[in-house]
N, CA and C atoms of all chains as a GROMACS GRO file, in nm:
protein
  612
    1MET      N    1  11.379   8.896  10.614
    1MET     CA    2  11.252   8.971  10.626
    1MET      C    3  11.170   8.929  10.752
    2SER      N    4  11.145   9.036  10.830
    2SER     CA    5  11.066   8.973  10.958
    2SER      C    6  10.917   9.022  10.918
    3VAL      N    7  10.830   8.955  10.971
    3VAL     CA    8  10.681   8.974  10.959
    3VAL      C    9  10.642   9.073  11.068
    4SER      N   10  10.609   9.193  11.013
    4SER     CA   11  10.556   9.302  11.107
    4SER      C   12  10.399   9.285  11.129
    5ASP      N   13  10.339   9.211  11.032
    5ASP     CA   14  10.186   9.197  11.047
    5ASP      C   15  10.152   9.073  10.975
    6ASP      N   16  10.106   8.970  11.038
    6ASP     CA   17  10.086   8.859  10.932
    6ASP      C   18   9.958   8.843  10.871
    7SER      N   19   9.862   8.955  10.887
    7SER     CA   20   9.744   8.940  10.824
    7SER      C   21   9.762   8.993  10.675
    8VAL      N   22   9.678   8.920  10.592
    8VAL     CA   23   9.686   8.954  10.459
    8VAL      C   24   9.604   9.069  10.407
    9ILE      N   25   9.671   9.143  10.315
    9ILE     CA   26   9.604   9.264  10.246
    9ILE      C   27   9.565   9.218  10.117
   10LEU      N   28   9.421   9.244  10.096
   10LEU     CA   29   9.372   9.186   9.969
   10LEU      C   30   9.347   9.317   9.861
   11PHE      N   31   9.407   9.293   9.748
   11PHE     CA   32   9.400   9.380   9.637
   11PHE      C   33   9.300   9.330   9.545
   12GLU      N   34   9.181   9.376   9.558
   12GLU     CA   35   9.052   9.321   9.489
   12GLU      C   36   9.077   9.302   9.338
   13GLU      N   37   9.141   9.412   9.292
   13GLU     CA   38   9.175   9.413   9.138
   13GLU      C   39   9.313   9.376   9.105
   14GLY      N   40   9.383   9.332   9.198
   14GLY     CA   41   9.521   9.296   9.169
   14GLY      C   42   9.619   9.431   9.160
   15VAL      N   43   9.749   9.422   9.147
   15VAL     CA   44   9.813   9.548   9.127
   15VAL      C   45   9.807   9.568   8.970
   16ILE      N   46   9.840   9.702   8.934
   16ILE     CA   47   9.830   9.741   8.800
   16ILE      C   48   9.908   9.652   8.703
   17GLY      N   49   9.852   9.608   8.597
   17GLY     CA   50   9.917   9.515   8.505
   17GLY      C   51   9.927   9.362   8.558
   18VAL      N   52   9.888   9.335   8.674
   18VAL     CA   53   9.889   9.190   8.720
   18VAL      C   54   9.775   9.172   8.792
   19PRO      N   55   9.671   9.143   8.726
   19PRO     CA   56   9.534   9.128   8.814
   19PRO      C   57   9.538   9.005   8.903
   20ARG      N   58   9.621   8.902   8.888
   20ARG     CA   59   9.611   8.784   8.965
   20ARG      C   60   9.707   8.812   9.095
   21ALA      N   61   9.783   8.919   9.112
   21ALA     CA   62   9.854   8.943   9.231
   21ALA      C   63   9.765   9.023   9.330
   22ARG      N   64   9.688   8.934   9.416
   22ARG     CA   65   9.565   8.996   9.479
   22ARG      C   66   9.610   8.992   9.644
   23ARG      N   67   9.677   8.892   9.687
   23ARG     CA   68   9.701   8.885   9.824
   23ARG      C   69   9.835   8.905   9.872
   24PHE      N   70   9.858   9.004   9.956
   24PHE     CA   71   9.986   9.048   9.986
   24PHE      C   72  10.005   9.044  10.145
   25GLU      N   73  10.142   9.036  10.185
   25GLU     CA   74  10.178   9.068  10.330
   25GLU      C   75  10.263   9.193  10.318
   26LEU      N   76  10.253   9.274  10.418
   26LEU     CA   77  10.324   9.390  10.433
   26LEU      C   78  10.432   9.374  10.525
   27LEU      N   79  10.554   9.357  10.482
   27LEU     CA   80  10.672   9.306  10.571
   27LEU      C   81  10.780   9.426  10.596
   28GLN      N   82  10.832   9.444  10.700
   28GLN     CA   83  10.950   9.558  10.720
   28GLN      C   84  11.068   9.486  10.685
   29HIS      N   85  11.134   9.552  10.598
   29HIS     CA   86  11.268   9.504  10.548
   29HIS      C   87  11.371   9.546  10.663
   30SER      N   88  11.445   9.452  10.698
   30SER     CA   89  11.537   9.469  10.825
   30SER      C   90  11.636   9.569  10.797
   31GLY      N   91  11.685   9.569  10.683
   31GLY     CA   92  11.802   9.654  10.676
   31GLY      C   93  11.782   9.804  10.614
   32SER      N   94  11.663   9.829  10.604
   32SER     CA   95  11.632   9.971  10.541
   32SER      C   96  11.502  10.019  10.584
   33ALA      N   97  11.458  10.148  10.543
   33ALA     CA   98  11.334  10.203  10.584
   33ALA      C   99  11.234  10.158  10.483
   34LEU      N  100  11.267  10.070  10.390
   34LEU     CA  101  11.163  10.018  10.316
   34LEU      C  102  11.076   9.902  10.365
   35ARG      N  103  10.961   9.888  10.323
   35ARG     CA  104  10.860   9.787  10.356
   35ARG      C  105  10.850   9.704  10.231
   36VAL      N  106  10.817   9.585  10.222
   36VAL     CA  107  10.789   9.494  10.117
   36VAL      C  108  10.663   9.445  10.112
   37LEU      N  109  10.588   9.464  10.008
   37LEU     CA  110  10.446   9.395   9.986
   37LEU      C  111  10.494   9.269   9.910
   38LYS      N  112  10.471   9.162   9.998
   38LYS     CA  113  10.515   9.033   9.944
   38LYS      C  114  10.386   8.956   9.904
   39CYS      N  115  10.391   8.916   9.767
   39CYS     CA  116  10.269   8.860   9.699
   39CYS      C  117  10.254   8.712   9.755
   40LEU      N  118  10.131   8.663   9.784
   40LEU     CA  119  10.106   8.532   9.842
   40LEU      C  120  10.047   8.450   9.708
   41ASP      N  121  10.031   8.515   9.609
   41ASP     CA  122   9.981   8.439   9.481
   41ASP      C  123  10.076   8.422   9.378
   42ILE      N  124  10.180   8.494   9.372
   42ILE     CA  125  10.267   8.478   9.272
   42ILE      C  126  10.421   8.485   9.345
   43GLU      N  127  10.497   8.371   9.343
   43GLU     CA  128  10.606   8.358   9.400
   43GLU      C  129  10.714   8.468   9.352
   44GLY      N  130  10.784   8.530   9.438
   44GLY     CA  131  10.888   8.628   9.387
   44GLY      C  132  10.830   8.758   9.339
   45PHE      N  133  10.700   8.783   9.347
   45PHE     CA  134  10.624   8.906   9.298
   45PHE      C  135  10.631   8.992   9.428
   46ASN      N  136  10.737   9.058   9.453
   46ASN     CA  137  10.753   9.145   9.578
   46ASN      C  138  10.781   9.289   9.554
   47LEU      N  139  10.695   9.371   9.595
   47LEU     CA  140  10.717   9.517   9.571
   47LEU      C  141  10.763   9.592   9.681
   48PRO      N  142  10.890   9.640   9.668
   48PRO     CA  143  10.934   9.736   9.794
   48PRO      C  144  10.852   9.862   9.791
   49VAL      N  145  10.813   9.914   9.900
   49VAL     CA  146  10.738  10.032   9.903
   49VAL      C  147  10.785  10.132  10.024
   50VAL      N  148  10.780  10.256  10.009
   50VAL     CA  149  10.819  10.347  10.100
   50VAL      C  150  10.703  10.453  10.136
   51ASP      N  151  10.717  10.496  10.251
   51ASP     CA  152  10.614  10.604  10.297
   51ASP      C  153  10.636  10.722  10.186
   52PRO      N  154  10.548  10.765  10.118
   52PRO     CA  155  10.570  10.881  10.018
   52PRO      C  156  10.588  11.014  10.084
   53SER      N  157  10.554  11.020  10.205
   53SER     CA  158  10.570  11.158  10.278
   53SER      C  159  10.716  11.176  10.309
   54LYS      N  160  10.784  11.058  10.303
   54LYS     CA  161  10.934  11.058  10.320
   54LYS      C  162  11.008  11.109  10.214
   55VAL      N  163  10.945  11.093  10.082
   55VAL     CA  164  10.990  11.138   9.960
   55VAL      C  165  10.960  11.274   9.925
   56ASP      N  166  10.828  11.314   9.950
   56ASP     CA  167  10.786  11.435   9.927
   56ASP      C  168  10.694  11.471  10.049
   57PRO      N  169  10.747  11.568  10.147
   57PRO     CA  170  10.678  11.589  10.266
   57PRO      C  171  10.535  11.651  10.232
   58GLY      N  172  10.524  11.711  10.125
   58GLY     CA  173  10.389  11.770  10.083
   58GLY      C  174  10.284  11.687  10.019
   59TYR      N  175  10.327  11.561  10.010
   59TYR     CA  176  10.247  11.466   9.930
   59TYR      C  177  10.104  11.430   9.989
   60ARG      N  178  10.007  11.496   9.942
   60ARG     CA  179   9.879  11.459   9.998
   60ARG      C  180   9.778  11.455   9.875
   61PRO      N  181   9.791  11.352   9.788
   61PRO     CA  182   9.705  11.349   9.669
   61PRO      C  183   9.554  11.342   9.699
   62LYS      N  184   9.484  11.404   9.618
   62LYS     CA  185   9.336  11.388   9.630
   62LYS      C  186   9.297  11.250   9.560
   63LEU      N  187   9.234  11.184   9.640
   63LEU     CA  188   9.192  11.038   9.575
   63LEU      C  189   9.053  11.065   9.507
   64ALA      N  190   9.034  10.988   9.407
   64ALA     CA  191   8.921  10.983   9.341
   64ALA      C  192   8.799  10.920   9.412
   65GLU      N  193   8.683  10.968   9.407
   65GLU     CA  194   8.582  10.905   9.475
   65GLU      C  195   8.575  10.759   9.467
   66ARG      N  196   8.604  10.705   9.349
   66ARG     CA  197   8.601  10.557   9.316
   66ARG      C  198   8.701  10.488   9.423
   67VAL      N  199   8.790  10.568   9.465
   67VAL     CA  200   8.905  10.471   9.535
   67VAL      C  201   8.849  10.466   9.692
   68THR      N  202   8.794  10.582   9.730
   68THR     CA  203   8.749  10.588   9.880
   68THR      C  204   8.610  10.495   9.870
   69GLN      N  205   8.545  10.486   9.758
   69GLN     CA  206   8.428  10.400   9.756
   69GLN      C  207   8.468  10.253   9.761
   70ILE      N  208   8.558  10.221   9.671
   70ILE     CA  209   8.616  10.073   9.673
   70ILE      C  210   8.672  10.036   9.817
   71LEU      N  211   8.759  10.118   9.884
   71LEU     CA  212   8.808  10.086   9.997
   71LEU      C  213   8.705  10.120  10.123
   72ASP      N  214   8.605  10.183  10.091
   72ASP     CA  215   8.516  10.200  10.201
   72ASP      C  216   8.567  10.280  10.316
   73ALA      N  217   8.628  10.389  10.278
   73ALA     CA  218   8.696  10.473  10.392
   73ALA      C  219   8.718  10.616  10.345
   74THR      N  220   8.735  10.704  10.429
   74THR     CA  221   8.764  10.848  10.384
   74THR      C  222   8.921  10.853  10.372
   75SER      N  223   8.970  10.955  10.284
   75SER     CA  224   9.101  10.964  10.264
   75SER      C  225   9.194  10.965  10.378
   76ASP      N  226   9.156  11.046  10.490
   76ASP     CA  227   9.247  11.037  10.603
   76ASP      C  228   9.259  10.904  10.687
   77GLN      N  229   9.162  10.809  10.647
   77GLN     CA  230   9.185  10.684  10.719
   77GLN      C  231   9.276  10.565  10.626
   78LEU      N  232   9.312  10.630  10.519
   78LEU     CA  233   9.389  10.544  10.433
   78LEU      C  234   9.538  10.552  10.425
   79LEU      N  235   9.617  10.447  10.421
   79LEU     CA  236   9.758  10.444  10.421
   79LEU      C  237   9.810  10.445  10.272
   80LEU      N  238   9.895  10.541  10.254
   80LEU     CA  239   9.963  10.546  10.113
   80LEU      C  240  10.102  10.479  10.114
   81LEU      N  241  10.135  10.407  10.016
   81LEU     CA  242  10.261  10.356   9.996
   81LEU      C  243  10.304  10.384   9.855
   82ALA      N  244  10.427  10.414   9.831
   82ALA     CA  245  10.488  10.428   9.704
   82ALA      C  246  10.580  10.322   9.665
   83VAL      N  247  10.544  10.257   9.549
   83VAL     CA  248  10.631  10.147   9.502
   83VAL      C  249  10.767  10.201   9.462
   84THR      N  250  10.872  10.133   9.500
   84THR     CA  251  11.007  10.180   9.496
   84THR      C  252  11.089  10.086   9.400
   85ALA      N  253  11.167  10.150   9.317
   85ALA     CA  254  11.238  10.066   9.224
   85ALA      C  255  11.391  10.124   9.202
   86LEU      N  256  11.468  10.042   9.144
   86LEU     CA  257  11.622  10.087   9.135
   86LEU      C  258  11.637  10.122   8.992
   87GLY      N  259  11.669  10.244   8.950
   87GLY     CA  260  11.694  10.277   8.826
   87GLY      C  261  11.841  10.303   8.803
   88PRO      N  262  11.884  10.354   8.683
   88PRO     CA  263  12.021  10.376   8.669
   88PRO      C  264  12.088  10.494   8.753
   89ASP      N  265  12.005  10.574   8.799
   89ASP     CA  266  12.055  10.692   8.891
   89ASP      C  267  12.016  10.667   9.040
   90GLY      N  268  11.974  10.543   9.072
   90GLY     CA  269  11.949  10.512   9.232
   90GLY      C  270  11.799  10.479   9.237
   91ALA      N  271  11.760  10.476   9.358
   91ALA     CA  272  11.627  10.438   9.392
   91ALA      C  273  11.526  10.551   9.366
   92THR      N  274  11.405  10.510   9.320
   92THR     CA  275  11.315  10.612   9.292
   92THR      C  276  11.173  10.552   9.329
   93ALA      N  277  11.078  10.631   9.373
   93ALA     CA  278  10.939  10.602   9.423
   93ALA      C  279  10.842  10.651   9.323
   94ASN      N  280  10.745  10.562   9.296
   94ASN     CA  281  10.626  10.603   9.212
   94ASN      C  282  10.535  10.683   9.282
   95LEU      N  283  10.536  10.805   9.275
   95LEU     CA  284  10.428  10.888   9.342
   95LEU      C  285  10.300  10.915   9.249
   96LYS      N  286  10.298  10.858   9.128
   96LYS     CA  287  10.196  10.880   9.040
   96LYS      C  288  10.094  10.775   9.051
   97ALA      N  289  10.149  10.642   9.102
   97ALA     CA  290  10.046  10.533   9.106
   97ALA      C  291  10.077  10.473   9.255
   98PRO      N  292  10.037  10.535   9.376
   98PRO     CA  293  10.053  10.488   9.488
   98PRO      C  294   9.954  10.369   9.516
   99VAL      N  295  10.007  10.287   9.605
   99VAL     CA  296   9.922  10.166   9.672
   99VAL      C  297   9.848  10.244   9.786
  100VAL      N  298   9.720  10.222   9.786
  100VAL     CA  299   9.640  10.282   9.910
  100VAL      C  300   9.566  10.166   9.981
  101VAL      N  301   9.594  10.180  10.103
  101VAL     CA  302   9.553  10.065  10.195
  101VAL      C  303   9.461  10.112  10.282
  102ASN      N  304   9.341  10.038  10.316
  102ASN     CA  305   9.258  10.055  10.432
  102ASN      C  306   9.299   9.956  10.538
  103VAL      N  307   9.384  10.017  10.627
  103VAL     CA  308   9.454   9.922  10.731
  103VAL      C  309   9.354   9.846  10.805
  104ALA      N  310   9.238   9.914  10.846
  104ALA     CA  311   9.147   9.834  10.924
  104ALA      C  312   9.080   9.720  10.866
  105ARG      N  313   9.058   9.737  10.745
  105ARG     CA  314   8.990   9.635  10.659
  105ARG      C  315   9.076   9.534  10.584
  106ARG      N  316   9.208   9.567  10.579
  106ARG     CA  317   9.314   9.493  10.510
  106ARG      C  318   9.278   9.484  10.360
  107THR      N  319   9.223   9.600  10.299
  107THR     CA  320   9.207   9.594  10.151
  107THR      C  321   9.291   9.704  10.097
  108ALA      N  322   9.332   9.686   9.967
  108ALA     CA  323   9.403   9.788   9.904
  108ALA      C  324   9.377   9.791   9.768
  109VAL      N  325   9.422   9.910   9.694
  109VAL     CA  326   9.408   9.923   9.567
  109VAL      C  327   9.538  10.006   9.505
  110GLN      N  328   9.591   9.968   9.398
  110GLN     CA  329   9.682  10.064   9.330
  110GLN      C  330   9.615  10.154   9.238
  111VAL      N  331   9.638  10.282   9.248
  111VAL     CA  332   9.560  10.389   9.177
  111VAL      C  333   9.662  10.474   9.092
  112ILE      N  334   9.616  10.516   8.975
  112ILE     CA  335   9.687  10.605   8.903
  112ILE      C  336   9.620  10.745   8.921
  113LEU      N  337   9.706  10.835   8.985
  113LEU     CA  338   9.646  10.975   9.003
  113LEU      C  339   9.634  11.058   8.906
  114ASP      N  340   9.531  11.152   8.899
  114ASP     CA  341   9.532  11.257   8.810
  114ASP      C  342   9.620  11.361   8.845
  115GLY      N  343   9.676  11.429   8.762
  115GLY     CA  344   9.762  11.542   8.797
  115GLY      C  345   9.906  11.503   8.794
  116GLU      N  346   9.989  11.618   8.823
  116GLU     CA  347  10.134  11.603   8.808
  116GLU      C  348  10.192  11.534   8.936
  117TYR      N  349  10.222  11.415   8.930
  117TYR     CA  350  10.302  11.338   9.020
  117TYR      C  351  10.417  11.261   8.950
  118ALA      N  352  10.522  11.267   9.017
  118ALA     CA  353  10.651  11.184   8.951
  118ALA      C  354  10.628  11.045   8.960
  119LEU      N  355  10.666  10.987   8.842
  119LEU     CA  356  10.671  10.843   8.826
  119LEU      C  357  10.787  10.790   8.876
  120ARG      N  358  10.896  10.868   8.886
  120ARG     CA  359  11.012  10.822   8.929
  120ARG      C  360  11.074  10.935   9.025
  121ALA      N  361  11.036  10.954   9.144
  121ALA     CA  362  11.084  11.053   9.241
  121ALA      C  363  11.202  10.994   9.306
  122PRO      N  364  11.324  11.063   9.293
  122PRO     CA  365  11.442  11.013   9.366
  122PRO      C  366  11.424  10.988   9.523
  123VAL      N  367  11.481  10.873   9.560
  123VAL     CA  368  11.458  10.843   9.694
  123VAL      C  369  11.600  10.818   9.755
  124ASP      N  370  11.626  10.894   9.857
  124ASP     CA  371  11.759  10.865   9.937
  124ASP      C  372  11.757  10.752  10.040
  125LEU      N  373  11.788  10.633   9.990
  125LEU     CA  374  11.765  10.507  10.075
  125LEU      C  375  11.852  10.527  10.190
  126ALA      N  376  11.983  10.564  10.179
  126ALA     CA  377  12.064  10.587  10.294
  126ALA      C  378  12.024  10.690  10.391
  127GLY      N  379  11.953  10.794  10.343
  127GLY     CA  380  11.908  10.907  10.428
  127GLY      C  381  11.779  10.850  10.502
  128LEU      N  382  11.704  10.777  10.439
  128LEU     CA  383  11.592  10.715  10.517
  128LEU      C  384  11.638  10.623  10.604
  129LYS      N  385  11.742  10.556  10.598
  129LYS     CA  386  11.788  10.452  10.696
  129LYS      C  387  11.828  10.522  10.820
  130ASN      N  388  11.905  10.647  10.790
  130ASN     CA  389  11.950  10.710  10.917
  130ASN      C  390  11.835  10.774  10.989
  131ASP      N  391  11.734  10.808  10.921
  131ASP     CA  392  11.610  10.861  10.991
  131ASP      C  393  11.566  10.748  11.101
  132LEU      N  394  11.595  10.632  11.069
  132LEU     CA  395  11.539  10.545  11.164
  132LEU      C  396  11.631  10.522  11.304
  133THR      N  397  11.754  10.558  11.288
  133THR     CA  398  11.829  10.533  11.397
  133THR      C  399  11.837  10.649  11.488
  134MET      N  400   8.971   9.095   6.655
  134MET     CA  401   8.925   9.212   6.742
  134MET      C  402   8.788   9.254   6.667
  135LEU      N  403   8.690   9.288   6.750
  135LEU     CA  404   8.570   9.333   6.692
  135LEU      C  405   8.564   9.462   6.661
  136MET      N  406   8.530   9.507   6.528
  136MET     CA  407   8.533   9.647   6.483
  136MET      C  408   8.385   9.695   6.456
  137LEU      N  409   8.357   9.808   6.504
  137LEU     CA  410   8.228   9.870   6.485
  137LEU      C  411   8.242  10.016   6.433
  138THR      N  412   8.165  10.075   6.341
  138THR     CA  413   8.164  10.198   6.294
  138THR      C  414   8.059  10.280   6.357
  139ARG      N  415   8.109  10.395   6.420
  139ARG     CA  416   8.021  10.474   6.498
  139ARG      C  417   8.036  10.622   6.436
  140LYS      N  418   7.931  10.703   6.461
  140LYS     CA  419   7.937  10.842   6.432
  140LYS      C  420   7.926  10.920   6.562
  141PRO      N  421   7.973  11.052   6.554
  141PRO     CA  422   7.976  11.135   6.672
  141PRO      C  423   7.836  11.125   6.735
  142GLY      N  424   7.819  11.116   6.869
  142GLY     CA  425   7.689  11.123   6.934
  142GLY      C  426   7.636  10.977   6.950
  143GLU      N  427   7.696  10.872   6.889
  143GLU     CA  428   7.650  10.745   6.891
  143GLU      C  429   7.738  10.664   6.996
  144SER      N  430   7.690  10.548   7.060
  144SER     CA  431   7.753  10.490   7.172
  144SER      C  432   7.784  10.341   7.145
  145ILE      N  433   7.856  10.289   7.228
  145ILE     CA  434   7.877  10.137   7.228
  145ILE      C  435   7.856  10.085   7.378
  146VAL      N  436   7.774   9.992   7.391
  146VAL     CA  437   7.749   9.932   7.527
  146VAL      C  438   7.843   9.814   7.557
  147ILE      N  439   7.911   9.798   7.662
  147ILE     CA  440   7.984   9.679   7.697
  147ILE      C  441   7.924   9.617   7.820
  148GLY      N  442   7.876   9.486   7.818
  148GLY     CA  443   7.806   9.439   7.924
  148GLY      C  444   7.700   9.521   7.966
  149ASN      N  445   7.646   9.511   8.091
  149ASN     CA  446   7.531   9.585   8.125
  149ASN      C  447   7.536   9.719   8.170
  150ASN      N  448   7.674   9.769   8.204
  150ASN     CA  449   7.682   9.897   8.274
  150ASN      C  450   7.816   9.974   8.221
  151ILE      N  451   7.857   9.937   8.102
  151ILE     CA  452   7.967  10.036   8.052
  151ILE      C  453   7.915  10.087   7.919
  152ARG      N  454   7.933  10.215   7.901
  152ARG     CA  455   7.895  10.283   7.778
  152ARG      C  456   7.993  10.382   7.741
  153ILE      N  457   8.039  10.360   7.616
  153ILE     CA  458   8.147  10.449   7.545
  153ILE      C  459   8.068  10.524   7.443
  154THR      N  460   8.097  10.659   7.447
  154THR     CA  461   8.022  10.750   7.360
  154THR      C  462   8.112  10.818   7.274
  155ILE      N  463   8.110  10.827   7.146
  155ILE     CA  464   8.194  10.910   7.060
  155ILE      C  465   8.147  11.038   7.071
  156VAL      N  466   8.215  11.140   7.128
  156VAL     CA  467   8.181  11.276   7.163
  156VAL      C  468   8.200  11.361   7.028
  157SER      N  469   8.318  11.348   6.983
  157SER     CA  470   8.348  11.433   6.848
  157SER      C  471   8.468  11.350   6.794
  158ALA      N  472   8.479  11.371   6.657
  158ALA     CA  473   8.590  11.317   6.576
  158ALA      C  474   8.654  11.427   6.479
  159SER      N  475   8.776  11.409   6.461
  159SER     CA  476   8.842  11.492   6.371
  159SER      C  477   8.929  11.403   6.282
  160PRO      N  478   9.001  11.445   6.173
  160PRO     CA  479   9.086  11.357   6.108
  160PRO      C  480   9.200  11.297   6.193
  161SER      N  481   9.233  11.378   6.291
  161SER     CA  482   9.346  11.325   6.369
  161SER      C  483   9.322  11.268   6.511
  162SER      N  484   9.211  11.285   6.563
  162SER     CA  485   9.177  11.235   6.683
  162SER      C  486   9.019  11.224   6.724
  163ILE      N  487   8.999  11.148   6.804
  163ILE     CA  488   8.854  11.125   6.842
  163ILE      C  489   8.830  11.154   6.987
  164LYS      N  490   8.726  11.206   7.034
  164LYS     CA  491   8.713  11.233   7.171
  164LYS      C  492   8.596  11.127   7.211
  165LEU      N  493   8.641  11.058   7.320
  165LEU     CA  494   8.534  10.945   7.390
  165LEU      C  495   8.492  10.970   7.512
  166GLY      N  496   8.377  10.949   7.540
  166GLY     CA  497   8.317  10.965   7.680
  166GLY      C  498   8.287  10.823   7.735
  167PHE      N  499   8.308  10.815   7.877
  167PHE     CA  500   8.291  10.669   7.933
  167PHE      C  501   8.199  10.687   8.043
  168GLU      N  502   8.115  10.594   8.050
  168GLU     CA  503   8.028  10.574   8.171
  168GLU      C  504   8.048  10.446   8.216
  169ALA      N  505   8.080  10.423   8.353
  169ALA     CA  506   8.116  10.294   8.395
  169ALA      C  507   8.109  10.287   8.540
  170PRO      N  508   8.087  10.184   8.615
  170PRO     CA  509   8.077  10.169   8.753
  170PRO      C  510   8.195  10.220   8.826
  171PRO      N  511   8.212  10.257   8.937
  171PRO     CA  512   8.334  10.303   8.998
  171PRO      C  513   8.442  10.213   9.031
  172ASP      N  514   8.413  10.092   9.006
  172ASP     CA  515   8.511   9.981   9.042
  172ASP      C  516   8.574   9.951   8.891
  173VAL      N  517   8.541  10.017   8.795
  173VAL     CA  518   8.599   9.990   8.671
  173VAL      C  519   8.706  10.104   8.649
  174SER      N  520   8.833  10.066   8.631
  174SER     CA  521   8.919  10.181   8.616
  174SER      C  522   8.948  10.195   8.461
  175ILE      N  523   8.984  10.332   8.433
  175ILE     CA  524   8.974  10.354   8.275
  175ILE      C  525   9.107  10.451   8.268
  176TYR      N  526   9.208  10.397   8.192
  176TYR     CA  527   9.332  10.483   8.182
  176TYR      C  528   9.378  10.482   8.035
  177ARG      N  529   9.450  10.590   7.999
  177ARG     CA  530   9.513  10.587   7.869
  177ARG      C  531   9.609  10.470   7.861
  178GLU      N  532   9.625  10.409   7.760
  178GLU     CA  533   9.700  10.289   7.755
  178GLU      C  534   9.861  10.328   7.783
  179GLU      N  535   9.908  10.432   7.726
  179GLU     CA  536  10.052  10.466   7.749
  179GLU      C  537  10.085  10.481   7.904
  180LEU      N  538   9.987  10.556   7.972
  180LEU     CA  539  10.013  10.574   8.120
  180LEU      C  540  10.005  10.440   8.186
  181HIS      N  541   9.914  10.353   8.146
  181HIS     CA  542   9.897  10.231   8.217
  181HIS      C  543  10.014  10.144   8.206
  182ARG      N  544  10.079  10.158   8.062
  182ARG     CA  545  10.205  10.081   8.050
  182ARG      C  546  10.315  10.131   8.136
  183GLU      N  547  10.322  10.266   8.144
  183GLU     CA  548  10.436  10.318   8.227
  183GLU      C  549  10.425  10.267   8.371
  184ILE      N  550  10.309  10.242   8.427
  184ILE     CA  551  10.282  10.198   8.573
  184ILE      C  552  10.319  10.062   8.562
  185VAL      N  553  10.271   9.974   8.478
  185VAL     CA  554  10.313   9.836   8.476
  185VAL      C  555  10.474   9.821   8.481
  186GLU      N  556  10.535   9.890   8.394
  186GLU     CA  557  10.688   9.899   8.384
  186GLU      C  558  10.751   9.940   8.519
  187ALA      N  559  10.690  10.036   8.581
  187ALA     CA  560  10.743  10.079   8.715
  187ALA      C  561  10.732   9.971   8.815
  188ASN      N  562  10.606   9.907   8.810
  188ASN     CA  563  10.600   9.788   8.914
  188ASN      C  564  10.704   9.679   8.874
  189ARG      N  565  10.720   9.655   8.744
  189ARG     CA  566  10.821   9.550   8.702
  189ARG      C  567  10.963   9.593   8.761
  190ALA      N  568  10.989   9.714   8.744
  190ALA     CA  569  11.126   9.759   8.789
  190ALA      C  570  11.137   9.747   8.932
  191ALA      N  571  11.023   9.744   9.000
  191ALA     CA  572  11.033   9.740   9.153
  191ALA      C  573  11.079   9.598   9.196
  192LEU      N  574  11.028   9.489   9.127
  192LEU     CA  575  11.066   9.363   9.148
  192LEU      C  576  11.206   9.328   9.165
  193GLY      N  577  11.282   9.395   9.080
  193GLY     CA  578  11.430   9.392   9.082
  193GLY      C  579  11.504   9.438   9.207
  194LEU      N  580  11.437   9.558   9.257
  194LEU     CA  581  11.486   9.611   9.397
  194LEU      C  582  11.451   9.515   9.513
  195ALA      N  583  11.337   9.439   9.501
  195ALA     CA  584  11.297   9.347   9.592
  195ALA      C  585  11.395   9.230   9.598
  196ALA      N  586  11.423   9.185   9.473
  196ALA     CA  587  11.525   9.078   9.467
  196ALA      C  588  11.652   9.110   9.527
  197GLU      N  589  11.696   9.239   9.507
  197GLU     CA  590  11.827   9.286   9.565
  197GLU      C  591  11.835   9.288   9.720
  198LEU      N  592  11.706   9.335   9.765
  198LEU     CA  593  11.686   9.343   9.917
  198LEU      C  594  11.698   9.217   9.988
  199ASP      N  595  11.642   9.110   9.923
  199ASP     CA  596  11.646   8.972   9.965
  199ASP      C  597  11.793   8.925   9.968
  200HIS      N  598  11.859   8.967   9.850
  200HIS     CA  599  12.000   8.922   9.844
  200HIS      C  600  12.078   8.974   9.960
  201GLU      N  601  12.070   9.111   9.989
  201GLU     CA  602  12.139   9.175  10.092
  201GLU      C  603  12.122   9.104  10.236
  202GLU      N  604  11.991   9.057  10.254
  202GLU     CA  605  11.965   9.005  10.380
  202GLU      C  606  12.020   8.869  10.396
  203THR      N  607  12.053   8.794  10.283
  203THR     CA  608  12.097   8.669  10.317
  203THR      C  609  12.256   8.666  10.313
  204ARG      N  610  12.306   8.794  10.296
  204ARG     CA  611  12.458   8.797  10.290
  204ARG      C  612  12.499   8.785  10.427
   0.00000   0.00000   0.00000
């Protein structure tokens, strides 16, 4: 994994279910279109993430006021990342609980969205990889 | 676990700035109202658990990516 940006992103609340996972680096995975949030607090706690608009081109969730307030930014200044997992039927992205990053301030929060969003949206990893080339 | 009995319309205060109110109750369910600062997240437990599990599943893919790279 190569370091694309060595500054630390702080999740003030940790990620959902793991409050002590607070400091992460966002790395580009060399072999795919995925990036990886590598935790600096817990060894091996690494979350692959994908640009959710690559999974659902119409993905523009409305963020609760509490999210824009915590991150001190308006919705259009925030970077959205979908946590990606490998299930029995291939890779899936979590569009229900994206990671929201204020890139300028290096702060982030994982939120659970209101409304109908897929918890396991299928991701075509091979297709994404081809997009890069 | 602390247990308190409350009636509809009554509340419970947690700390200085969280209030939970019993809005209504029926034999099969109760409706709760929450007042809390914006930095406090409030979720139904089953949804929260699903997200925790999705995060955990992601760790497996990360391990696999690592493995790919070292090959």
